[in-house]
C-alpha positions in Angstrom: 10.6 21.5 -35.0 7.2 21.8 -33.1 6.6 25.3 -34.4 6.9 24.3 -38.0 4.6 21.2 -37.4 1.9 23.5 -35.6 2.1 26.5 -38.1 -0.3 25.1 -41.0 -2.9 23.3 -38.9 -6.3 24.2 -39.0 -8.1 25.3 -35.8 -11.6 24.7 -34.7 -13.5 25.6 -31.5 -14.2 22.1 -30.3 -14.8 20.3 -26.8 -11.8 20.7 -24.5 -9.3 21.9 -27.4 -10.0 25.3 -28.8 -8.0 28.3 -30.1 -8.8 31.8 -28.6 -6.9 35.1 -29.8 -5.6 37.1 -26.9 -8.9 38.0 -25.0 -10.3 41.6 -24.9 -11.7 40.8 -21.5 -11.0 42.6 -18.4 -9.3 40.7 -15.4 -11.1 40.8 -11.9 -14.3 38.9 -13.0 -13.3 35.7 -11.2 -14.1 35.5 -7.4 -11.1 35.1 -4.9 -11.3 31.1 -4.5 -11.1 30.8 -8.6 -8.3 33.4 -8.8 -6.3 31.5 -6.1 -6.7 28.2 -8.1 -5.4 30.1 -11.1 -2.3 31.4 -9.1 -1.4 27.7 -8.4 -2.0 26.9 -12.1 0.6 29.7 -13.0 3.1 28.3 -10.5 2.6 24.8 -11.9 2.9 25.8 -15.5 5.9 27.8 -14.8 7.6 24.9 -12.9 11.4 24.5 -13.5 12.1 21.5 -15.6 13.1 18.0 -14.2 16.6 18.6 -15.8 17.2 21.9 -13.7 16.2 19.8 -10.6 18.5 17.0 -11.7 21.4 19.4 -11.6 20.7 20.5 -8.2 20.0 16.9 -6.9 23.0 14.9 -8.6 25.3 17.3 -10.0 25.4 19.4 -13.3 27.7 16.9 -15.1 25.3 14.3 -15.2 22.5 16.7 -16.2 24.6 17.8 -19.1 25.2 14.3 -20.2 21.6 13.9 -20.5 21.8 15.9 -23.8 23.5 13.2 -25.6 22.4 9.8 -26.9 23.5 7.8 -29.8 21.2 8.5 -33.0 20.0 4.8 -33.1 19.0 5.0 -29.4 17.0 8.3 -29.8 15.1 6.8 -32.8 14.3 3.6 -30.8 13.2 5.7 -27.9 10.8 7.6 -30.1 9.3 4.5 -31.3 8.8 2.8 -28.0 7.1 6.0 -26.7 5.0 6.3 -29.7 3.6 2.6 -29.2 3.1 3.5 -25.5 1.0 6.7 -26.2 -0.9 5.0 -28.8 -2.0 2.1 -26.4 -2.8 4.5 -23.6 -5.0 6.6 -25.9 -7.0 3.4 -26.7 -7.8 3.0 -23.0 -5.8 -0.1 -22.5 -3.4 0.8 -19.8 -4.8 3.9 -17.7 -6.5 1.6 -15.3 -8.3 4.1 -13.3 -11.8 4.0 -11.6 -14.1 6.1 -13.0 -14.3 8.6 -10.0 -14.1 12.0 -11.0 -12.9 14.5 -8.2 -11.0 11.7 -6.4 -8.0 12.7 -4.9 -4.9 12.0 -7.0 -2.3 9.4 -5.7 0.6 11.4 -6.8 2.9 9.6 -4.5 2.0 6.2 -6.0 2.6 7.5 -9.5 6.1 8.5 -8.4 6.8 5.3 -6.7 5.9 3.3 -9.7 8.2 5.1 -12.0 10.9 5.2 -9.5 11.0 1.4 -9.6 11.1 1.4 -13.3 13.9 3.7 -13.2 15.9 1.8 -10.6 15.7 -1.2 -13.1 16.6 1.0 -16.0 19.4 2.5 -14.1 21.1 -0.6 -13.1 21.4 -1.9 -16.6 22.9 1.3 -18.5 21.7 2.4 -21.8 20.3 -1.0 -22.6 18.1 -0.7 -19.4 17.4 3.1 -19.9 16.0 2.5 -23.5 14.1 -0.7 -22.5 12.1 0.9 -19.5 10.7 3.9 -21.9 7.4 2.1 -22.2 7.0 1.7 -18.9 7.9 5.1 -17.9 5.7 6.6 -20.7 2.6 4.7 -19.8 3.1 5.3 -16.0 3.5 9.1 -16.5 0.3 9.3 -18.6 -1.4 7.3 -16.0 -0.1 9.7 -13.4 -1.3 12.7 -15.5 -4.6 11.1 -16.1 -4.9 10.5 -12.1 -4.4 14.5 -11.9 -7.1 15.1 -14.6 -9.6 12.9 -12.6 -8.9 14.6 -9.3 -9.8 17.9 -11.2 -13.1 16.4 -12.1 -12.5 15.1 -15.6 -13.7 11.7 -16.8 -10.7 9.9 -18.1 -12.7 7.4 -20.0 -13.5 10.2 -22.5 -11.2 10.1 -25.5 -11.0 13.8 -25.4 -9.8 13.8 -21.8 -7.1 11.1 -22.6 -5.9 13.3 -25.5 -5.6 16.2 -23.0 -3.6 14.0 -21.0 -1.3 13.4 -24.0 -1.1 17.1 -24.7 0.3 17.6 -21.1 3.4 15.6 -22.4 4.0 18.3 -25.1 4.1 21.1 -22.6 7.3 20.1 -21.0 10.6 21.9 -21.6 14.2 21.5 -20.8 14.2 25.3 -19.8 14.1 26.8 -16.5 11.2 29.1 -15.7 10.4 31.2 -18.8 8.5 34.6 -18.7 6.8 33.5 -22.1 5.6 30.1 -20.7 1.9 31.1 -20.6 2.2 32.1 -24.4 4.0 28.8 -25.1 1.3 26.9 -23.2 -1.6 28.5 -25.5 0.5 27.9 -28.3 0.8 24.2 -27.9 -2.8 24.0 -27.1 -3.9 26.0 -30.1 -1.8 24.3 -32.5 -3.0 20.8 -31.2 -6.6 21.6 -31.2 -7.7 20.2 -34.6 -5.7 17.1 -34.4 -6.9 16.2 -30.9 -10.4 16.9 -31.7 -10.1 14.8 -35.0 -8.4 11.9 -33.0 -11.1 12.0 -30.3 -13.7 11.5 -32.9 -11.9 8.5 -34.5 -11.2 7.0 -31.0 -14.9 7.4 -29.8 -16.2 5.9 -33.1 -13.6 2.9 -33.1 -12.6 3.9 -36.6 -10.1 1.5 -38.3 -7.7 4.3 -39.5 -6.4 6.4 -36.8 -4.5 9.0 -38.8 -5.3 11.8 -36.6 -4.0 10.0 -33.3 -0.8 9.3 -35.3 -0.5 13.2 -35.9 -1.5 14.0 -32.4 1.6 11.5 -31.3 4.0 13.1 -33.8 3.5 16.4 -32.3 3.6 15.4 -28.8 7.0 13.6 -29.4 8.3 16.7 -30.9 8.7 17.8 -27.3 8.3 14.8 -25.1 10.7 12.9 -27.3 13.5 15.2 -26.3 12.5 14.8 -22.7 12.7 11.0 -22.8 15.9 11.1 -24.8 17.4 13.3 -22.2 16.2 10.9 -19.6 17.4 7.7 -21.2 21.0 9.6 -21.8 21.1 10.6 -17.9 20.3 7.0 -17.1 22.9 5.4 -19.3 25.9 6.9 -17.6 27.7 4.0 -16.2 27.9 5.6 -12.7 24.2 6.1 -12.3 23.0 2.8 -11.0 19.6 1.9 -9.6 19.5 4.7 -6.8 20.0 7.6 -9.1 17.8 6.0 -11.8 14.9 6.1 -9.6 15.7 9.5 -8.6 15.6 10.5 -12.2 12.3 8.9 -12.8 10.8 10.6 -9.7 11.8 14.0 -10.7 10.5 13.4 -14.4 7.1 12.0 -13.2 6.7 14.8 -10.7 7.4 17.3 -13.2 4.6 16.1 -15.4 2.3 15.8 -12.7 2.7 19.4 -11.6 2.3 20.7 -15.4 -1.0 18.5 -15.4 -2.3 20.1 -12.3 -1.7 23.7 -13.8 -3.4 22.5 -17.3 -6.4 20.9 -15.8 -7.1 23.6 -13.3 -7.0 26.0 -16.1 -9.4 23.6 -18.3 -11.9 23.1 -15.4 -12.1 26.8 -14.7 -12.5 27.7 -18.6 -15.5 25.2 -18.5 -17.3 27.2 -15.6 -16.2 30.8 -16.6 -15.3 30.9 -20.3 -11.8 30.6 -22.1 -11.4 34.4 -22.5 -12.2 35.3 -18.8 -9.8 32.7 -17.7 -7.0 33.9 -20.0 -7.4 37.5 -18.9 -7.2 36.4 -15.4 -3.9 34.3 -16.2 -2.4 37.3 -18.0 -3.0 39.5 -15.0 -1.7 37.0 -12.5 1.6 36.6 -14.7 2.1 40.3 -14.7 1.7 40.7 -11.1 4.1 37.6 -10.8 6.6 39.1 -12.9 6.4 42.5 -11.0 6.8 40.7 -7.7 10.1 38.8 -9.1 11.4 42.2 -10.6 10.9 43.9 -7.3 12.7 41.1 -5.4 15.7 41.4 -7.8 16.0 45.2 -7.4 16.1 44.5 -3.6 19.0 42.2 -3.9 
């Protein structure tokens, strides 16, 4: 389980990955523009999962089938995804120009993964598993594109590892009131491993044991998502069109999570982690109250 993997890991305050205990900072420090951006980040981080959307798009039965895949296929999915993430973290496949702040081409990212999904969906379980490296690489590239649009330098090993961390933020569940706490738990738990991995990548170390640890943690969550996607695409009736739909929903979900994450990271750099976390908690409390009022009216 992800929680057991994270529990014993040491934590340090290092660049772009740091643990912070619940802040004793009052909300209301940020200006209206920054607060509006954080409100957007909350909606992004609490985005319903791609599997929930799949149920609404192509039917519950297909989404339920996404929970099942032969054991051997599951292991193959993780193996292929691990290799793809390793390649991306070494900068071999993100292929993005150094243009921090450039508008993200989110449509292009979805189009590319849709094409991969169409091929995978046309060939059943064999195609669904075979296209995992392409989907993983393209999803990471789409995440990096969002990071760049928020002003981050995707050439930096630390930023590439932040992109990988986004993969660990996904969930099978619908919107969760505790999503914000889960978000900080993943960040805190991965801090040490990401920082050490960034140092190894920057130095070109021969041994990348910390990168392997990061990927192991990421796959505790992302491996489940990939397995679910491969299972859904392996259903005989899927075909190319639904395969493309599944991949589009999948990429859109991670692009949205990435948007929320990198907005938070950018504002933390400008205003401080504790200030931003306090404001996020206030925004989440207001959001929960609005939702509760809506339920009472109904």
